N, C-alpha and C positions, 0 to 999 in steps of 0.2 A: 728649860728651853724646850720649845716644841720639837717633836721628833722630825717633822719635815725640814726644819732648819738644819738639824744634824745630818739628815740624808743629803740635803743640798750641799752642805759643806764637804761631806765625804765624796759626793759626785764631782764637785769642783776640784778636790784634791786628786781624784782619779784622772780627770781630764788633764790636769797640770802635769801629773806624772807621765801620762801617755804622750802628751805634747813634747816633753823633754826626751822621752825614749825615742820618739820618731825623729826628733832633731839630732839626737846623738847618733842614731843608727844610720843616717843618710850620709852618702859620700859628699854631696854638695849641700852644705847646711843652708846656704842662702836660697837654693832651690826648694829645699824642704820647708823652710820658713815661709817662702812665697806661696807654696801650695797650701799650707795650713792657713795662711791669711786669706787666700781666695775662698777656701772652704768656710771660714768664719764669716766672710762677707756674704757669701751665698745664703747662709743660714739667717743672717741679719736682714737680708733683702726679703726673705720669706716671712719673717716675723714682723718687720717694720709696719706693714699696713694695719696690723692689729693693735698697735701701740699709739698712745696719744703723741701729738707733735710736741717736741720740747719747747719751752718758753723761749722767746727770741733773745732774752737776756743771757741765756745759757749757751747760745751758739758759739760765741768766741771761746768760751771755756771748753766746749766739746771739740772745737778745732785744735785748740792748744793741747788738749789731752790726746787727740789723734796724732799730732805731730810728735809729742813726747813718746808715744808708744812706738811709732816708726823708728825714732832714734834709739829707743831701747832695743828693739828687734835687731837693728843694724849693728849696734854695739855688741849685743849678745852673740850674733853670728861671728863677728870679728874676734870676740873673746875666745870662741870655740876654735877658730882657726889658729890663734896665736898660742893657745895652751890647752891643757887637758880639761875636760868638762868637770872632772872631780875636784879641780882647783879653781877654775874660772868661776863657776856658778856659786860656790860657797863664798868666794871673795866678793862677788857682786851683791849677793843677798846679805852677807855678814856686814858689809861696810855701810849699807843703806840706812840702818837704824841710827848709826852715829851721825850720818849726814843729815837725816831728818831732825834729829835732836839739835844739832848745831844750827840748822836753818830755822828751826822754831825759836831758838833763843835769839838769833840775830835778826831775823826778819819779822817775826810775830811778837817779839818781846816776852816770850815765855820765860818764866823763872824755873829753872831746872834745879831741883834739890840735889845736893851732892850724892846722897845715897841712890837716887834715881840714875844720875849720871854714871855712878860707879857700877850699878847693875847693868846698864846698857853697854858700858865699856867692857865689862867682864864677859857678857854674852857674845857681843860682836868680836871681841878679842879671841874668845875661845873658838868661834867659828873660823876665824882667819887662821889661827894656829893649826886647827885640824886640816884646813885646806893646804897649808904649807907642808905639814907633816905627812899628808896623804900623797904628796909628791916626793916622798922620801927625802925631805929636807931641801929639795931644790926650790929656789925662789922663782915663782912664775913671773911672766911679763904682767905687770900690774896695770898698765895703761888702760887697756880695754875692759878688764873686769871692774876697775874702779869707775870708769866712764859709765859702764852699765849700771853700777850701783848709784851713780849720780842721777841717771834717768829714773831708776826706781824711786829714789828719794824725791825727785821732782814730781812725779805723778802721784806719789803718796801724799 
Protein backbone atom coordinates (compact mmCIF):
# COMPACT_ATOMS: atom_id res chain seq x y z
CA UNK A 1 0.00 0.00 0.00
CA UNK A 2 1.38 3.43 -0.88
CA UNK A 3 2.65 5.42 2.09
CA UNK A 4 0.45 8.43 1.23
CA UNK A 5 -2.65 6.24 1.72
CA UNK A 6 -1.40 5.14 5.12
CA UNK A 7 -0.72 8.77 6.07
CA UNK A 8 -4.16 9.86 4.85
CA UNK A 9 -5.79 7.05 6.84
CA UNK A 10 -3.87 8.02 9.98
CA UNK A 11 -4.78 11.68 9.43
CA UNK A 12 -8.45 10.72 9.07
CA UNK A 13 -8.21 8.71 12.30
CA UNK A 14 -6.64 11.70 14.04
CA UNK A 15 -9.42 14.00 12.79
CA UNK A 16 -12.05 11.51 13.93
CA UNK A 17 -10.49 11.19 17.39
CA UNK A 18 -10.22 14.98 17.68
CA UNK A 19 -13.83 15.40 16.55
CA UNK A 20 -15.00 12.96 19.26
CA UNK A 21 -12.81 14.63 21.89
CA UNK A 22 -14.27 18.05 21.06
CA UNK A 23 -17.77 16.65 21.11
CA UNK A 24 -17.24 14.87 24.40
CA UNK A 25 -15.56 17.85 26.05
CA UNK A 26 -18.27 20.39 25.30
CA UNK A 27 -21.09 21.18 27.69
CA UNK A 28 -23.65 21.56 24.90
CA UNK A 29 -22.98 18.77 22.44
CA UNK A 30 -25.51 20.00 19.89
CA UNK A 31 -23.71 23.36 19.81
CA UNK A 32 -20.32 21.62 19.53
CA UNK A 33 -21.63 19.48 16.67
CA UNK A 34 -23.09 22.55 14.94
CA UNK A 35 -19.80 24.46 15.16
CA UNK A 36 -17.89 21.49 13.74
CA UNK A 37 -20.39 21.14 10.86
CA UNK A 38 -20.06 24.86 10.05
CA UNK A 39 -16.26 24.51 10.02
CA UNK A 40 -16.51 21.49 7.70
CA UNK A 41 -18.91 23.40 5.42
CA UNK A 42 -16.51 26.35 5.28
CA UNK A 43 -13.63 24.12 4.22
CA UNK A 44 -15.85 22.47 1.59
CA UNK A 45 -16.86 25.88 0.20
CA UNK A 46 -13.18 26.75 -0.19
CA UNK A 47 -12.36 23.45 -1.92
CA UNK A 48 -15.49 23.10 -4.10
CA UNK A 49 -14.43 25.54 -6.87
CA UNK A 50 -11.40 23.36 -7.59
CA UNK A 51 -13.39 20.14 -7.91
CA UNK A 52 -15.35 18.89 -10.92
CA UNK A 53 -19.13 19.16 -10.75
CA UNK A 54 -20.71 15.82 -9.78
CA UNK A 55 -22.75 14.05 -12.45
CA UNK A 56 -26.44 14.97 -12.39
CA UNK A 57 -27.39 11.34 -11.76
CA UNK A 58 -25.50 11.43 -8.45
CA UNK A 59 -27.31 14.48 -7.04
CA UNK A 60 -30.23 12.57 -5.44
CA UNK A 61 -27.74 10.20 -3.82
CA UNK A 62 -25.66 13.11 -2.53
CA UNK A 63 -28.81 14.66 -1.04
CA UNK A 64 -29.80 11.35 0.55
CA UNK A 65 -26.28 10.99 1.93
CA UNK A 66 -26.44 14.50 3.41
CA UNK A 67 -29.82 13.80 5.03
CA UNK A 68 -28.56 10.52 6.48
CA UNK A 69 -25.52 12.30 7.89
CA UNK A 70 -27.68 14.96 9.54
CA UNK A 71 -29.80 12.19 11.06
CA UNK A 72 -26.63 10.46 12.27
CA UNK A 73 -25.33 13.65 13.87
CA UNK A 74 -28.63 14.36 15.62
CA UNK A 75 -28.93 10.79 16.91
CA UNK A 76 -25.32 10.83 18.05
CA UNK A 77 -25.87 14.03 20.04
CA UNK A 78 -29.04 12.52 21.54
CA UNK A 79 -27.09 9.35 22.40
CA UNK A 80 -24.52 11.41 24.27
CA UNK A 81 -27.26 13.23 26.18
CA UNK A 82 -29.00 10.02 27.20
CA UNK A 83 -25.94 8.00 28.16
CA UNK A 84 -22.20 7.90 28.65
CA UNK A 85 -20.02 8.31 25.55
CA UNK A 86 -18.03 5.22 26.57
CA UNK A 87 -21.18 3.16 26.16
CA UNK A 88 -23.20 5.02 23.53
CA UNK A 89 -20.51 5.26 20.87
CA UNK A 90 -19.39 1.60 20.99
CA UNK A 91 -23.03 0.47 20.87
CA UNK A 92 -23.65 2.63 17.79
CA UNK A 93 -20.47 1.49 16.05
CA UNK A 94 -20.72 -2.13 17.22
CA UNK A 95 -24.33 -2.61 16.11
CA UNK A 96 -23.90 -1.17 12.61
CA UNK A 97 -21.92 -4.10 11.07
CA UNK A 98 -24.74 -6.47 12.07
CA UNK A 99 -27.29 -4.10 10.56
CA UNK A 100 -25.31 -3.75 7.33
CA UNK A 101 -25.01 -7.53 7.07
CA UNK A 102 -28.74 -8.05 7.62
CA UNK A 103 -29.62 -5.29 5.14
CA UNK A 104 -27.25 -6.75 2.54
CA UNK A 105 -28.93 -10.14 2.89
CA UNK A 106 -32.49 -8.76 2.85
CA UNK A 107 -32.29 -5.91 0.34
CA UNK A 108 -29.36 -6.86 -1.90
CA UNK A 109 -29.80 -10.63 -1.86
CA UNK A 110 -26.30 -11.23 -0.50
CA UNK A 111 -25.60 -14.79 0.56
CA UNK A 112 -23.84 -14.56 3.91
CA UNK A 113 -21.86 -17.66 4.85
CA UNK A 114 -22.41 -18.94 8.36
CA UNK A 115 -18.75 -18.47 9.34
CA UNK A 116 -18.85 -14.87 8.05
CA UNK A 117 -22.02 -14.18 9.99
CA UNK A 118 -20.49 -15.80 13.09
CA UNK A 119 -17.38 -13.61 12.79
CA UNK A 120 -19.43 -10.43 12.44
CA UNK A 121 -21.68 -11.46 15.34
CA UNK A 122 -18.66 -12.23 17.56
CA UNK A 123 -16.94 -8.92 16.81
CA UNK A 124 -20.11 -6.83 17.17
CA UNK A 125 -21.18 -8.80 20.25
CA UNK A 126 -17.76 -8.27 21.83
CA UNK A 127 -17.94 -4.53 21.24
CA UNK A 128 -21.44 -4.39 22.72
CA UNK A 129 -20.39 -6.44 25.75
CA UNK A 130 -17.40 -4.16 26.33
CA UNK A 131 -19.72 -1.15 26.16
CA UNK A 132 -22.07 -2.63 28.73
CA UNK A 133 -19.25 -3.81 31.03
CA UNK A 134 -17.63 -0.37 30.68
CA UNK A 135 -20.73 1.00 32.38
CA UNK A 136 -20.05 -1.36 35.28
CA UNK A 137 -22.84 -3.69 34.23
CA UNK A 138 -25.47 -0.97 33.92
CA UNK A 139 -27.57 -1.36 30.82
CA UNK A 140 -27.59 1.92 28.88
CA UNK A 141 -30.59 3.43 27.14
CA UNK A 142 -30.33 1.62 23.80
CA UNK A 143 -32.82 3.61 21.72
CA UNK A 144 -30.54 6.41 20.55
CA UNK A 145 -27.27 4.46 20.22
CA UNK A 146 -29.07 1.83 18.12
CA UNK A 147 -30.72 4.57 16.01
CA UNK A 148 -27.25 6.04 15.51
CA UNK A 149 -26.05 2.57 14.48
CA UNK A 150 -28.93 2.37 11.99
CA UNK A 151 -27.85 5.69 10.41
CA UNK A 152 -24.26 4.42 10.21
CA UNK A 153 -25.55 1.25 8.53
CA UNK A 154 -27.70 3.27 6.13
CA UNK A 155 -24.90 5.49 4.90
CA UNK A 156 -22.50 2.53 4.79
